N, C-alpha and C positions, 0 to 999 in steps of 0.2 A: 669738479669731481666732490665726492661726498669725501665729510674729514672726519666720522666718529671715528673713536680710537678702536684697536682690536681687544678684545674681553682679555686677553692671556695679559696685558700689559697696560702698567699703569693709564690714566685717565689724561694724558696729556700728550699731543700729537708729537713733541721735539722730546721725548722722554727718551735719552739714548746714551750708549755710552761717548765716552769724549776721548781724543788725544789718540795715543798708539791703541787702547783697548776697541776702537771703535772696527778697526778693521777685522781683529780676530773675534769679535761678536756677532760681525755681518757674515763672516765664513760660517759660524757656529749654526746661526739662527735662521741662514736663507735658506735650509733643505727642512726644518721643523714644519709637520704640521699643525693646525691649531692648539692639540693639546696632547695628542698622543706620544708625540715623540719628543715630549719635553725631555725624559731621561738622557735623550743623547747628550745635553749638558753634564751628565755626569764622567762622561768620556772627554768632553772638549773643553768646560770650564776649569779653568786651573786658578781662578782669583780667590783670595783669601776673604772669608767672612767676619770672622772671630775679630775683634778687639779687642785683642787682651788688657790692655788698660783699663777700658770699660767693663770688663770682665771682673777684674779686682774691685772696682769701687762699686759693681754689683753686688759681687759677694759680699764686702763688708759692710755695704748699706743694710741688706737684707738681717745682718747680725748684728747689727747697730752699733758695731766698731771697730776696729782695725784687728787683724787677726787671722780671717777664716780667707782670705785669699794667699796667704803666707802657710797656713795649714794645707791648701788645693796644692800648693806649688810644690811644695815638701814632700808630701805624701801621696800625691796623687799627679805626676806629672801631666800623665797621658790621658787624664780626665775630661778634656774637650778637645775635640777635633777642631784645627783651621779654617775647615770646609765645610760647605753644605752638600748635602744628597737630596735632587730633585727626583720628585716622584708626581705622575700626573695623576688630575684629578681621577679619571676612573679607578685606579688602583686604590686611591685612598678610599673613595667610595664602596667599592668592592671589601675593604676591610672592613668599615663599618658595617655595612648588611653580613660578613662573615660574623661580628661578634653578635649583632641581633640574631643569626640562626641560631649561635650556640646556646645563646640565653632561651630562645623558646624549646628547643631541647631539653635542656636542663630543668625547665619549668613542667614536664610533662610526668604526671605521678608514674608513670610505668619507669618510667627512666631513674628516677628518683629512688623509689624503692625497688630496683635491680642494683645499682649503684652503692647504697648506703646499706643494703643487707651484707654485702662484702666489706665495708669500711669497717675501721674500728667503730667500737661502742660511742666514745664520745663525740663522732661525725653525727650519731644519730639523735643528737641533741637538738632540738627545737624544728621545726622546718617553716617557721615563718621567723619575721624579725631581721636583723642586719643581713645586709646583702654580701658584706666585705668591699674593703675600699681597694683602690689599685690594683685589680686585674692589669695582666698583660700578657698582650696577645703578641707574639713576636712570629713576623712573619718573613721568609725568604722571597725576594722579588728577582726574578731571571728571567728577562725580556717581557715577554707577556705572560710568564707562570708567576701568582702569586701562589705562595704556600703557607698555612699555617703550620709554624712545626712545633709549638707549643705554646699552654696559658700556664702562667705563673699567677698565685695568689697574693703574693707579697712583693711584687715588683719595683725595684728600686730605680730612683732617677729621675721622676718626676718635677720633682722641686729644683734638681740641679737643671734640668732642661728649661725650667722658668725663667731659671738667671740667665741661662745662655741665650733665652732669646732676648735679653735685654743685652746683648755685647754684641748685637748682629751689625756689620756695616756693607751695605749693597755694592758693588765694584760699579753699575748702572744703574739707572732707573728703572730700567726693565727688571732686574732683581730686586729692586726694592720694593716690585709689587707683589713678588713672591714669598718674601722674607716674613718669619714672624714679626711680630711686632709687640712694643711697651704695653698698649692696651689690650692686646690676646694674654701676655704672660702677665697681666694685673686682673683678669676676667678670671682666668686660670684658677690661683691664687685662690680668688673668693670661691669659685665652685667648688676647690679642697675644702676651703672650711665647712662649707654650705654642706659638704659630702659627709662630713664629722658630724655634723649637728642632725643631721637626718640619720645616721644611725642609730644616734641615741635615740632619736622618738621612733624610729622602727622598733626599738627593744622595747617599747611602753611607756618610757620615762617622761614623766609630764613636767617636770623642774627643767631649767635651763643647765645645761650641761658647763660642768663648772673646771672639770680638770681632766689631763690627757698624759698616760706614761707611753714613752715610745719607748719600745721593748727590744733587747736584741743579746744576743751572747757577746758580754767584753764590750760592750759600744765603741769604746774609744780605741779599739783593736781593728775595727770594721773599716774594710775600704770606703766605704760610703758616708762615714762619720760624720762627714763636714753636711749631707744632707740631714742627718737627724739635728745637727745645730739649727740648720733652716727651716727645717718644722718647728721646732721648740721656739724659734722667734716668731715664724707665723702665728701659731695659736697663740702667743702671749698677745700679740699687736691686736689681735680679735679677742681679747678678755679672759683667756683660757691659761690657766694655771697649768704650765706642762715641763714634764719632766723627763730626763733620758738613762734608762737605769736596763740594767743587766737584771735578767728575773730572778738571780735567787735573792736580789736586793728586795725584793717584795715579800709582802705577807699579809695572812689572811687571819684577819682576827674580827670578831665581834660583828661579822656578816658584811664585813668590807674587806676593800684590797686597797692594802695603805705600803705606802714609799717613803718610809721615815714618819714625818707629821703629817703627811701628806694622804687625806682621801683619794682615791683614784675611783673617777666613773667612767673612766674609759681607757681601753688599752690601745696603742697602734702597734699592730702584731707585725713584726720584722723577723722572727723568729724562724728558724729552718726545722726547728723540733714541731712539725704539723700536726701533730699530734697530743702535744703537750705529754711524752713519754721518758723525759728525763729527769732524773732528780731535783734539779735546779728550777724546774717548771711546775714544781709541786705546788706552791702556794698560787701560782696563777689559775691552774689546772682546777683546784678546791672553788676558787672564786667563781670561775665560768660555770663549773656545775652547777655549783648553788646559784645562779644568776646573780653572784653578788658585784660581776663587773659586765660592760658593754666589751666585748673581744672583737676586733675588727682586722683584716680578716680573720676569721674562725676555723676551726678543724672541718667542718662538715664544706666549708667552700672549698677546700684543699682536696677533698675526696670526690665532688661534683663536676670540677672544672681542671685542678691541676695534675690529679695523679694520670701519667704519660697513657693508663690503659685505656682510658674515656677515648684518646685521640683516635684507639683501634676500632672504637664503635664510631664515632664519627666520620670516619672512613668506609665504611661498610656499608652499603646500599639495603643488604638485604637487613642488617638487623635495624636501621633505622626504619624501615617499612614495617617492621614488625612492631616495632614501639609505637605505631603511626603519626610518623613524621611525616609532613605535606610535601607531596613530590617536589615543589617549586624549593622548599628548603634543604629536602635531599641534595637537589642538584648541587646548592650553593657548597653545601661542605664536602660533596663528593668533590667538585671542581681545585675548592682550595685546599683540604687534607689530605696530605699524601699519604698511601696507602700507609698504615701501621699493623703490626702484628705482634701479638704478647710472645716473648721466646719460650718455646718448649724443647725440651731437649730430644724428645720425638722427633722434631722437624731439626735438629742439628746439620745434618747432613744438606738438607735442601737449602738452607741459611748460610752456612758455611760456602756454598758454590755460588749463592747468589751475593753473598758479602760487599764485592767492589761499588753496589748501586745501594747499598744501604746506611743508616745510621743507627748506632745502639746505643739507646738511653738507658739509665735505671729509672723505673717507674715511680720513682718517689726525687729524682735528681733536680738540681738547680746549679743554674750558674755555669753550667758545660762540666761539673764534675764528674768523672768517670762515665763519661761520653767519649765514643770512639767511631772513626768512620770506619766502614768496613775494610777497605784496601790498605788501612793501616794496621791491623789485626794483628797479633801474635797469637800462635797456638795456645800459649800459657793464659794470654787474656781471654782468648776465646772460652776457654773451660771455668774460667773467674764468670763470665757472661750466661752463660749455661748454667752453672751455678746459684746465679742470682735472679733478681727479678729485673727482668728488661723488656724492653720492646724494640721491635728493628722497624726502622721507619725508612720509606724510600727517599733517595737523598733529592732534593730540592736544591741547584747551587744558590750561594747568596748572591744579593747583586755584587758589580763590579764599580768601584769609583778610581779613577785614575786623578793623582792628585798634582801632577806635572806630567811632563811629555814621555818618561821613562816607563813604561810598561811593567817594569820589575820592580816599579816602587807602588802598583796597582793596590788597593785596598778591598775587602770584601766588607759586605756590609749588611745588617740585616734592619727592619724594622719595628718597633714595638708600638702599639697602639695601647696608651692608658684607658682603662675602661671602667665605669660604673653602673651596677643595675642594668646592663646590655649598651649604655649609650658612651661612644668613642669617645674620651675628652682631650688627648693629645697624641699627636703622633712623632714620635723622636726615631732618630737611625743614631746606631752602633757601630762605628768603621773599626775593623780590624785585620793582621794578618792572624794565619795559623788555622785549627779546626774550628776553633769558636771564639766567641768574644771573650777579651780579656781583659781590656785596661791597660794593654802591657807594649802595646804596639807606636813607637813614636810617630805623631803624625793623625795618631788612632782616638778614639774615645766616643763618647757622645757628641752627635751633629746634629744641625739644625735641619728639618725636610723643609724645604721650600716647593712650594706647590700653589694652585691657584684655589683651593678652597681649605677650610679647618678641617679637624679632623674628625669630623659628624658629617663631612662632604657638602658643607653650605659654601659657597663662593664668598671669597674673601673680600671681594670688589667687585661691584659691578660698573658698567659703563655708564655713562652721565646721561645717555636714555636709553630705548630700551632697542636700540640698533646700532650695529658697527660695520666697520669696513673691513674686509679682508682682501687681501692683495696676491695675486701668483704670476710667477714668472715663468716664461717657459722659452727656455734656451733652445739652442740649434740640433742639438742633440736629440730633441724630443723628451728633455728632462721639465718635469714639474714642479717648481719650486714656491711653498709656500712662505712669503715674507710678511711679518707684522707690518702692518701701515705704517707705525712710527719708523721702523725703519727705512721702508721705502722712502718716504717725505726725506729721510736724513741722506739716503742715496742721490736724489734728486738736488737736494741744500750743499750737495758735497760735506757733508760731515761726518759720512761714513763714506768707505769705500766697499767693493766686492773684486777683488784683483781676479778671480775665478772667470770672473765674465767680462773683463777688459775687452774693448774691441767689436763686442758682439753686438747684434741687432735681435731684443731679445721681443717677444711678444707680452703683454702686459695683459692682466684679466683682473679688473677690482668690481667686487661683488659686495652690493649693499645687503647687510642680514639682518632679518628681524632675529632679537634673543626671543627666547624665553629661561629664564632662572639663571639666565647670564651663559646661556648657551645657545651656541646657532640652532634655530628654527626653521626658518624660511627665508628664500632667496626674494630679494623684493625687487632688485636692479642689477645688470650687469653693464659694466663699461669695459671697453677694449681698445687697445692700443698699441702701438710699435714704440720699444725705449731702446731709444741709441746709447751705448754704454763707451764712455771714452776710455784713452789707454790707462788713465789711473783707477777705472772700476768706477766711476761715478756716472751716474743717469743724467747724458748730455741734453736731449729732449723727447718727447713724447709726442706722437705723430698720428694722426688715424690709421687704423689698419687698411692693407689693400686685402685684395681680395685672399690672398695666401696668409693673411697675419690674423684669419680667427683661429680658436683651439678647433682640432676634428673632435668627432665624438667620443672618440676615445679618450681624449685630453681632457674635454668637458667631464667624463664620468670619474677620470681620475682627482679632478678638483674638488667634485661634488663629493667623492668619500673621503677626501682628505678635510674636509670642511665641518662632514657631519659623522667622521667615525668616533670622536669623543661621545657626543653626543648621544649618537646610537648605542655605544658600548653602556652609557647610564641606562638608558631607557631599557635595553635589555639585563643588567644586572640586576 
C-alpha cells in the first residue's frame, strides 16, 4: 500500500495525537473531507493552543526589556484567546480574492472620480503615491457563506498577532502542520518594515527613510498601546528612529513636522480623525497638505475604502456594471458583500419593518461604536439613526467557536485579513460574545487562524513528493468517511482508536492521487480492502474485498466529490 502523506497533515506518516487525545482526535477528523470540512474543528477541538509563558517571553523579547507582558496582563486581560480558529483553504483564498476585487474597483478612474467628489477636500489631495498601510478586511464566516462586513484603513492588531504566532503550541502533530510558525511571524514583520519603506518611496522620496511617528490620540490610554510599543521597537531594530505621539505634540515649522527635536519623515496614522478635522490634528494636517510628511494611511484611503457607503456600491450589481467592472469581479463582490444601503428617512418605514435582518452602522464608524443589530433597536435609537449618517447592511452571522463542551460558552468570531496594495498579508480571528468584537470577553480576544495556506492562499507545507494517499472508510450504514492517511496508520498500529466503529467490518478505499499546487489533481491508482475493527476501535486486519466489498457507483461519486471539493472550489474562485 502506498505511504505518501495526506496534504492536510504534516509530512510524517506517524504524525498523530497521543495518549487520551487520540480517541477524541480520531472521532473529530474521521468525518472530515480533505479540506472543506476543517471548520468542523471549531466545534470539536477544545485543546488550548496558547502557551502563556511563551507569550510573555515573546512580548518582553519584542520590547527588549521586561514589562510589556505585565502591561498586557493588567490592562488587556482578554487580548489573546487561548484557542485557535480553523479556516479551510478555499475560504482564505476567497478572502484574498475579495481583497483583489475591491482593489481593482478602487483603481477605476470612474469610481475614484465619483467617490472623491463626495468626500472632504483633503481626501482629493494626490491620486498617486502611498497606498496606505494595514487595511483590515473584516469577514463573517457562517458555514459556506463568507461575508465582507467592512473595510478599515487603520486596522490594529497586526503586531500583536505576530507575537501571538510565536506562542502557539500544537496539541498534536496534525495541528502543528496548520499553526502559524516562528518563521512566518518573522517574515511578516520584515514585510511590515518593507511596506513602510515602500510607502516612503511611493511618495517620491529619494533618500532613505529615517524617522517614523506612531500617532494616535492619548496613546498611553489606548487599549492597543502595547502594540504601539511593539511597532516602535520593530522600527528601531531596523535602524529607524521611532516615537509615539499624540497629534497635539507635533509641530509644523520650517517646512517639516517635528516631535520635539526629531524631524518626522513618516507618520503611521492610527487616528480615527480620518480627515484631520480636529484642532489637535492641525499641525499634522498642515504638514500633509504641504507635503511636508508622508502620512499613511491617509484621508483619501479612508474615503475610497473605509467609508461604509462604499459597501452599498460594492453590493450593487447595477452600479458596478455602470462603472465598467468586469463580470467576474462583479460576481466576486456580489457573492461576498452583503447587501448594504444608505439609510434615508424616506425609507424609514420599509427599513424598520425589515430591521431584524439588518445591522445599522455609522458611515464613518469604527470599532463597533454606535452600531446596532436591528432586532435590538428601540424607537429612540431608530430616530437617532434616521437623523445621522448610517448604512443598513444585511446580517451575515459571525462564525461560532466552541471552547468547551458547553454550547452556552460558545464564542462568536470574525476574520480580519490585513492587506497592503491589494495583497493579503496575514489573517487573524477575533473571538467574542455580544453584538460586536469587544476584547472584554473572558476566553476571547485575538486568535490565531489555523489553516493549510497562508493569507495569500499559498500552501503552508507541501507533501514530500507530488503525490499523496487518501483513505476512505465506508461503514455498514452507507456512511463515507475521509480519514487522513496518518490516522489510518495509527488505527492499524493501535496508536489511535475509533470507538464508534468498534466491532464493525469497514470497506477500505485507498486512493493514490497526483497533486497540483498541493491540491488533488488526478487519481493515479485505487486500492480496496475490508478492514475489521476490534472491540476497542482499532483496525485488526485488512483483507481482500469480496464481491460485496467494492464501493457502489454512488459511494464512489461521493468519495470523488469529497476529494476534489476543495480543489474545484479553488478553481471556481
